[in-house]
PLY file of the C-alpha trace (Angstrom):
ply
format ascii 1.0
element vertex 440
property float x
property float y
property float z
element edge 439
property int vertex1
property int vertex2
end_header
-27.57 -8.18 -36.35
-23.80 -7.71 -35.67
-21.31 -10.26 -36.70
-20.21 -11.16 -33.26
-23.92 -12.13 -32.48
-24.08 -13.71 -35.93
-20.89 -15.81 -34.96
-22.20 -16.90 -31.56
-25.65 -17.71 -32.67
-23.91 -19.87 -35.33
-21.41 -21.40 -32.93
-24.27 -22.43 -30.75
-26.42 -23.96 -33.14
-23.60 -26.13 -34.60
-23.89 -27.99 -31.05
-20.21 -27.17 -29.95
-21.18 -26.17 -26.83
-22.00 -28.98 -24.80
-24.30 -27.58 -21.70
-23.75 -30.63 -19.34
-20.17 -31.07 -19.62
-19.96 -27.03 -18.62
-22.10 -27.65 -15.52
-20.43 -30.43 -14.33
-16.77 -28.75 -14.84
-18.49 -25.41 -13.52
-19.67 -27.68 -10.40
-15.96 -29.66 -9.67
-14.44 -25.99 -9.75
-17.09 -25.05 -7.24
-16.80 -27.61 -5.21
-12.91 -27.02 -5.27
-13.45 -23.29 -4.28
-15.84 -24.32 -1.66
-13.19 -26.65 0.04
-10.39 -23.48 -0.20
-12.74 -20.76 1.06
-13.91 -22.96 4.14
-11.08 -23.07 6.18
-9.43 -19.73 4.37
-12.53 -17.07 4.18
-14.66 -18.84 6.54
-13.10 -18.31 9.71
-11.65 -14.81 11.11
-9.21 -14.56 14.13
-10.86 -11.46 16.12
-9.52 -10.09 19.35
-11.48 -8.84 22.56
-11.24 -8.82 26.43
-7.78 -10.08 25.94
-8.70 -13.53 24.48
-9.19 -14.58 20.57
-12.34 -15.85 19.19
-13.50 -17.18 15.86
-16.13 -15.15 13.58
-17.83 -17.32 11.01
-18.28 -15.94 7.79
-20.54 -18.71 5.53
-22.01 -16.21 3.55
-18.58 -15.14 2.27
-17.86 -18.51 1.46
-21.00 -19.44 -0.52
-20.97 -15.98 -2.51
-17.37 -17.30 -3.53
-18.12 -20.54 -4.76
-21.18 -18.86 -6.40
-18.85 -16.46 -8.26
-16.53 -19.54 -9.26
-19.50 -21.84 -10.92
-20.62 -19.15 -12.68
-17.62 -17.33 -14.04
-16.29 -20.74 -15.02
-19.39 -21.53 -16.82
-18.93 -18.59 -18.48
-15.69 -18.88 -19.54
-16.99 -22.41 -20.79
-19.73 -20.74 -23.19
-17.17 -18.10 -24.26
-14.57 -20.34 -25.82
-17.39 -22.62 -27.04
-18.52 -19.45 -29.06
-15.07 -18.46 -30.12
-14.39 -21.68 -31.52
-11.39 -23.86 -30.97
-9.92 -22.43 -34.08
-9.64 -18.87 -32.89
-8.33 -20.11 -29.62
-5.55 -21.56 -31.45
-4.74 -19.11 -33.26
-4.69 -16.64 -30.76
-6.41 -14.16 -32.54
-5.58 -10.77 -31.46
-8.97 -8.96 -32.76
-9.67 -5.95 -34.15
-8.70 -3.85 -31.02
-5.43 -4.82 -30.60
-5.14 -4.04 -34.22
-6.47 -0.78 -33.81
-3.92 0.18 -30.79
-1.02 -1.67 -32.46
-1.92 0.53 -35.99
-2.30 3.98 -34.09
0.21 3.02 -31.47
2.23 6.15 -32.36
-0.78 8.88 -31.20
-1.22 6.47 -28.32
2.29 6.61 -27.24
2.26 10.61 -27.81
-1.04 10.74 -25.43
0.52 8.80 -22.98
3.55 11.18 -22.55
1.91 14.12 -22.38
-0.57 12.93 -19.69
2.41 11.56 -17.67
4.07 14.95 -17.86
1.12 16.59 -16.70
0.28 14.11 -13.66
2.08 15.48 -11.16
0.62 18.93 -11.97
-3.11 17.81 -12.00
-5.80 18.21 -8.72
-5.20 14.52 -8.37
-1.74 14.64 -8.81
-0.40 14.45 -4.56
2.61 12.41 -3.15
0.66 9.03 -2.96
-0.16 9.07 -6.74
3.30 10.16 -8.28
4.75 7.16 -6.19
2.66 4.89 -7.58
2.94 6.31 -11.10
6.83 6.43 -10.70
6.92 2.24 -9.46
5.07 2.07 -12.55
7.66 3.65 -14.50
10.76 1.21 -13.31
8.47 -1.85 -13.95
8.08 -0.75 -17.66
11.61 0.34 -18.04
12.42 -3.35 -16.56
9.86 -4.62 -19.09
10.85 -2.96 -22.24
14.59 -4.18 -21.37
13.45 -7.80 -21.03
11.02 -7.23 -23.92
14.79 -7.15 -26.35
15.58 -10.61 -24.63
12.05 -12.49 -24.61
10.20 -10.25 -26.87
12.49 -9.77 -29.71
15.19 -12.33 -29.51
13.20 -15.46 -27.90
15.41 -16.01 -24.99
13.20 -16.72 -21.89
14.84 -15.41 -18.92
13.96 -15.79 -15.78
16.96 -14.23 -14.21
16.21 -10.61 -15.10
16.69 -9.20 -11.82
20.52 -10.16 -11.11
20.87 -7.16 -13.64
18.49 -4.93 -11.65
20.55 -5.77 -8.83
23.92 -5.70 -10.48
22.75 -1.81 -11.45
21.78 -1.11 -7.50
24.15 -2.27 -5.76
27.00 -0.74 -8.45
25.77 2.77 -7.49
25.24 2.13 -3.74
29.15 0.77 -3.55
30.49 3.43 -5.92
28.79 5.81 -4.13
30.30 5.05 -0.57
33.92 3.78 -2.09
34.54 6.84 -4.04
32.16 9.39 -3.47
30.56 9.48 -7.30
26.98 10.97 -7.76
24.04 9.75 -9.88
25.00 10.78 -12.54
28.68 9.36 -12.29
27.12 6.10 -11.75
24.58 5.93 -13.78
26.53 4.84 -17.01
28.50 2.76 -14.62
25.49 0.77 -13.68
24.75 0.29 -17.29
28.23 -0.94 -18.15
28.68 -3.87 -15.40
25.33 -4.49 -15.98
26.05 -5.32 -19.71
29.15 -7.54 -18.51
27.00 -9.65 -16.56
24.48 -10.06 -19.20
27.38 -11.63 -21.30
28.81 -13.52 -18.65
25.33 -15.21 -18.59
25.09 -15.61 -22.06
28.40 -17.54 -22.72
27.38 -20.58 -20.54
23.81 -20.74 -22.23
24.50 -20.34 -26.13
23.55 -23.99 -27.02
20.70 -24.04 -24.37
17.12 -23.42 -25.49
13.25 -23.84 -23.71
13.04 -24.88 -20.41
16.68 -25.41 -20.20
17.51 -21.90 -21.00
14.76 -20.50 -18.36
16.50 -23.08 -15.47
20.25 -21.66 -15.95
19.17 -17.91 -16.15
16.95 -18.54 -12.82
19.94 -19.97 -11.06
22.09 -17.18 -12.43
19.76 -14.72 -10.66
19.82 -16.76 -7.50
23.58 -17.06 -7.43
23.50 -12.81 -7.60
20.92 -12.60 -4.65
23.36 -15.39 -2.37
26.52 -13.47 -3.85
24.55 -10.10 -2.60
23.68 -11.82 0.63
26.61 -13.99 1.67
29.51 -11.41 0.59
29.33 -9.53 3.72
32.64 -7.54 3.63
31.63 -5.86 0.41
27.45 -6.03 0.33
26.96 -6.01 4.02
25.00 -8.91 3.85
21.11 -9.14 5.17
21.72 -5.42 6.43
22.10 -3.61 3.17
23.82 -0.49 2.27
22.07 2.70 3.24
22.72 6.33 3.47
22.80 6.06 -0.53
23.01 9.62 -2.19
20.22 11.40 -3.90
20.62 12.66 -7.30
20.93 16.14 -8.28
19.68 18.55 -10.74
22.79 20.65 -11.99
23.98 19.94 -8.94
21.23 21.64 -6.71
20.21 19.00 -4.30
16.49 18.53 -3.18
17.13 18.83 0.47
16.75 21.36 3.39
20.04 22.25 4.33
23.11 21.68 2.15
26.71 21.79 3.44
28.36 21.82 0.32
26.26 23.49 -2.48
22.88 25.11 -2.76
19.69 23.71 -2.88
17.12 23.38 -5.03
14.44 25.40 -3.05
17.42 28.24 -2.17
18.49 28.70 -6.07
14.75 29.32 -6.99
13.67 31.50 -3.94
10.84 29.19 -3.31
9.76 27.39 0.16
11.46 23.96 0.59
9.05 21.00 0.01
9.63 17.89 0.22
7.56 16.89 -2.91
10.08 18.48 -5.01
12.25 15.86 -4.78
9.16 12.85 -5.16
8.26 15.04 -8.95
11.96 15.27 -9.49
12.65 11.05 -9.51
9.49 10.68 -10.85
10.38 13.23 -14.14
14.40 11.21 -14.20
12.34 7.58 -14.25
10.23 9.09 -17.10
12.63 10.66 -19.16
15.00 7.13 -18.30
11.78 5.37 -19.58
11.62 7.35 -22.49
14.75 6.73 -23.84
15.02 3.20 -23.23
11.37 3.28 -25.70
13.02 5.21 -27.90
16.40 2.30 -28.23
14.34 -0.36 -28.44
12.06 1.05 -31.54
15.37 2.58 -33.46
17.28 -0.84 -32.79
14.48 -2.77 -33.81
14.78 -1.85 -37.61
18.04 -2.22 -37.98
19.79 -4.96 -38.63
20.61 -6.33 -35.55
17.33 -5.84 -34.28
15.81 -7.83 -37.41
18.86 -10.46 -36.30
16.66 -10.74 -32.98
13.46 -11.21 -34.47
14.83 -13.99 -37.27
16.20 -15.79 -34.31
13.09 -15.63 -32.42
11.35 -17.18 -35.28
13.98 -19.76 -36.29
17.59 -20.35 -35.13
18.61 -23.10 -37.72
17.52 -20.78 -40.56
19.19 -18.05 -39.22
22.61 -19.94 -39.90
21.83 -20.39 -42.79
21.03 -17.28 -43.67
24.55 -16.63 -42.60
23.53 -14.63 -39.19
25.82 -15.34 -36.20
23.44 -16.45 -33.35
26.07 -16.36 -30.69
26.95 -12.59 -31.37
23.38 -11.92 -31.66
22.37 -13.82 -28.09
25.05 -11.85 -26.57
24.09 -8.47 -27.74
20.48 -9.18 -26.81
21.42 -10.25 -23.22
24.19 -7.21 -22.80
21.63 -4.75 -24.15
18.58 -5.98 -22.06
20.94 -5.99 -19.05
22.03 -2.89 -19.53
18.29 -1.24 -19.04
18.21 -3.41 -16.23
21.10 -1.93 -14.57
20.37 1.43 -15.29
16.54 0.79 -13.55
18.45 -0.74 -10.55
20.56 2.09 -10.16
17.70 4.67 -10.02
16.10 2.17 -7.82
18.91 2.32 -5.47
18.98 6.37 -5.52
15.23 6.47 -5.13
15.40 4.12 -2.04
18.62 5.42 -0.32
18.58 1.67 0.82
19.28 -1.64 -1.10
19.11 -5.04 0.43
19.18 -8.58 -1.45
15.46 -8.64 0.04
14.72 -6.44 -2.78
15.89 -8.87 -5.85
14.32 -12.30 -5.40
13.12 -14.29 -7.86
9.12 -13.21 -7.57
10.57 -9.71 -8.91
11.68 -11.54 -12.44
8.74 -13.42 -12.64
6.69 -10.44 -11.98
8.75 -8.86 -14.91
8.64 -11.47 -17.24
5.09 -11.72 -16.57
4.53 -8.08 -17.66
5.94 -8.84 -21.13
4.33 -12.16 -21.90
0.94 -10.53 -20.38
1.55 -7.46 -22.73
1.90 -9.27 -25.59
5.59 -10.73 -26.23
7.39 -7.73 -28.54
4.92 -5.19 -28.12
5.67 -2.11 -26.34
2.78 -0.41 -25.50
1.89 -3.80 -24.34
4.58 -3.78 -22.09
2.95 -0.11 -20.78
-0.36 -1.85 -20.59
0.49 -4.94 -18.46
2.84 -3.04 -16.13
-0.07 -0.90 -14.94
-2.33 -3.90 -14.64
0.54 -5.47 -12.43
1.17 -2.49 -10.31
-2.58 -0.55 -9.90
-4.87 -3.87 -9.48
-3.16 -4.18 -6.19
-3.18 -0.69 -5.05
-7.13 -0.69 -6.05
-7.59 -3.71 -4.32
-6.25 -2.77 -1.01
-9.86 -1.85 0.30
-10.46 -5.53 0.15
-7.46 -6.17 3.11
-6.77 -9.81 3.03
-8.42 -10.47 -0.04
-6.39 -8.32 -2.46
-4.12 -10.69 -3.72
-6.54 -13.16 -4.35
-8.55 -10.77 -6.74
-5.80 -9.57 -8.04
-4.66 -13.22 -9.15
-8.68 -14.04 -10.37
-7.79 -10.46 -12.27
-4.75 -12.28 -14.06
-6.61 -15.36 -14.87
-9.06 -13.59 -16.40
-7.14 -11.95 -18.71
-5.10 -14.64 -20.15
-8.36 -16.46 -20.77
-9.39 -13.53 -22.77
-5.94 -12.62 -24.05
-4.22 -15.85 -24.01
-1.14 -14.27 -26.30
-1.03 -11.29 -24.29
-2.77 -7.73 -24.29
-1.09 -6.90 -27.74
-0.61 -9.59 -29.41
-0.94 -8.46 -32.74
2.46 -7.06 -33.94
2.99 -5.56 -37.39
6.59 -6.45 -39.30
9.05 -5.07 -39.42
9.97 -5.52 -42.84
6.94 -5.84 -45.51
8.58 -7.56 -48.78
5.60 -6.09 -50.79
3.74 -2.62 -50.38
0.87 -2.47 -48.93
-2.18 -1.89 -50.91
-3.86 1.54 -50.95
-5.21 2.81 -47.99
-3.72 0.39 -45.78
-1.62 1.83 -42.67
2.16 1.20 -42.63
3.80 -0.25 -40.20
4.48 1.53 -36.94
0 1
1 2
2 3
3 4
4 5
5 6
6 7
7 8
8 9
9 10
10 11
11 12
12 13
13 14
14 15
15 16
16 17
17 18
18 19
19 20
20 21
21 22
22 23
23 24
24 25
25 26
26 27
27 28
28 29
29 30
30 31
31 32
32 33
33 34
34 35
35 36
36 37
37 38
38 39
39 40
40 41
41 42
42 43
43 44
44 45
45 46
46 47
47 48
48 49
49 50
50 51
51 52
52 53
53 54
54 55
55 56
56 57
57 58
58 59
59 60
60 61
61 62
62 63
63 64
64 65
65 66
66 67
67 68
68 69
69 70
70 71
71 72
72 73
73 74
74 75
75 76
76 77
77 78
78 79
79 80
80 81
81 82
82 83
83 84
84 85
85 86
86 87
87 88
88 89
89 90
90 91
91 92
92 93
93 94
94 95
95 96
96 97
97 98
98 99
99 100
100 101
101 102
102 103
103 104
104 105
105 106
106 107
107 108
108 109
109 110
110 111
111 112
112 113
113 114
114 115
115 116
116 117
117 118
118 119
119 120
120 121
121 122
122 123
123 124
124 125
125 126
126 127
127 128
128 129
129 130
130 131
131 132
132 133
133 134
134 135
135 136
136 137
137 138
138 139
139 140
140 141
141 142
142 143
143 144
144 145
145 146
146 147
147 148
148 149
149 150
150 151
151 152
152 153
153 154
154 155
155 156
156 157
157 158
158 159
159 160
160 161
161 162
162 163
163 164
164 165
165 166
166 167
167 168
168 169
169 170
170 171
171 172
172 173
173 174
174 175
175 176
176 177
177 178
178 179
179 180
180 181
181 182
182 183
183 184
184 185
185 186
186 187
187 188
188 189
189 190
190 191
191 192
192 193
193 194
194 195
195 196
196 197
197 198
198 199
199 200
200 201
201 202
202 203
203 204
204 205
205 206
206 207
207 208
208 209
209 210
210 211
211 212
212 213
213 214
214 215
215 216
216 217
217 218
218 219
219 220
220 221
221 222
222 223
223 224
224 225
225 226
226 227
227 228
228 229
229 230
230 231
231 232
232 233
233 234
234 235
235 236
236 237
237 238
238 239
239 240
240 241
241 242
242 243
243 244
244 245
245 246
246 247
247 248
248 249
249 250
250 251
251 252
252 253
253 254
254 255
255 256
256 257
257 258
258 259
259 260
260 261
261 262
262 263
263 264
264 265
265 266
266 267
267 268
268 269
269 270
270 271
271 272
272 273
273 274
274 275
275 276
276 277
277 278
278 279
279 280
280 281
281 282
282 283
283 284
284 285
285 286
286 287
287 288
288 289
289 290
290 291
291 292
292 293
293 294
294 295
295 296
296 297
297 298
298 299
299 300
300 301
301 302
302 303
303 304
304 305
305 306
306 307
307 308
308 309
309 310
310 311
311 312
312 313
313 314
314 315
315 316
316 317
317 318
318 319
319 320
320 321
321 322
322 323
323 324
324 325
325 326
326 327
327 328
328 329
329 330
330 331
331 332
332 333
333 334
334 335
335 336
336 337
337 338
338 339
339 340
340 341
341 342
342 343
343 344
344 345
345 346
346 347
347 348
348 349
349 350
350 351
351 352
352 353
353 354
354 355
355 356
356 357
357 358
358 359
359 360
360 361
361 362
362 363
363 364
364 365
365 366
366 367
367 368
368 369
369 370
370 371
371 372
372 373
373 374
374 375
375 376
376 377
377 378
378 379
379 380
380 381
381 382
382 383
383 384
384 385
385 386
386 387
387 388
388 389
389 390
390 391
391 392
392 393
393 394
394 395
395 396
396 397
397 398
398 399
399 400
400 401
401 402
402 403
403 404
404 405
405 406
406 407
407 408
408 409
409 410
410 411
411 412
412 413
413 414
414 415
415 416
416 417
417 418
418 419
419 420
420 421
421 422
422 423
423 424
424 425
425 426
426 427
427 428
428 429
429 430
430 431
431 432
432 433
433 434
434 435
435 436
436 437
437 438
438 439
């Protein structure tokens, strides 16, 4: 008999599972679901012959209510089998440990798959576009992972640095005629300065107070972009943002001041070339971000971030300067947000304040938390879940976000500390025994 089956049987035999209570809670959850589903799902407006009518879908309501009842009961059963101690400890389990220990090989395989994706039989424009969006969120997640995952500073206004990077490129390209490659470092530097500007007022804040201030900072940036019409054009946004070039080669049908990509290589013009180039560009930026984070977390600065996350008072006792440590975390995390914002602007060709609302900050933070704070591989897995689940749910039309929310709840119940909650220590006080894996 397997270990998991033995544990389940012993847990149930010990009487830790109260079936009557689980049925009552499942019934209450099903009743609430029925009340919500009845007006939202049970009726649908249909048009025909110049008038509107109601279509009744009570069978859908009953199916949804039954699914909630069964799902809630199964969750109670799983929690009883796992035991309260394991839930409190947030045991990551052998799967997360296996992925973490062999993260290098999984990373190499993921990079290879990412490079060959546009040339696979299913690598059409839609797939490449979705993969590009996924990589943007991966890069943003790795940048926020510095602040939240490594330094332990809860940031709800990360979208502000994303906006600073996007508008920096848009304005410098419009005013000074600079291209993407000239504006990319400028966007990163300005976003880092914005991170330092945010860091100074919140040096003494922690927890919920820090989250509220960072949330306010993100809203301040959005409101400035919305109301400073003379510079940002307010709600109208900035259009006509130039596209990036490959060593001066433009991905356009015609070029007035240079040579195009298809003319240089003597091939027929295809708009798909620009889509693939943008995909490889964000892939390169994301890989640079990952390499930087992995390297810096092994340096004294990265270890100071992790120490600050665990205990700030102990950091002060060890002689670590919390002020400089927090400011570097905010600045470097914001810098990568600025890089991602610059790419977003050149990809869209248009930026407006509506693209940088609080929901974007919440999505990026959800990626970091869902993946497991401090885990680089976890950020990739969580970004894939958050970006791809709504795409897979397009067939369900208006129920797409409902299914997405149910999947998020299921993941948080299954992995309360994130998909990759297991983390290898950066520094070991004692050498590992024979046959044990070294940290990666």
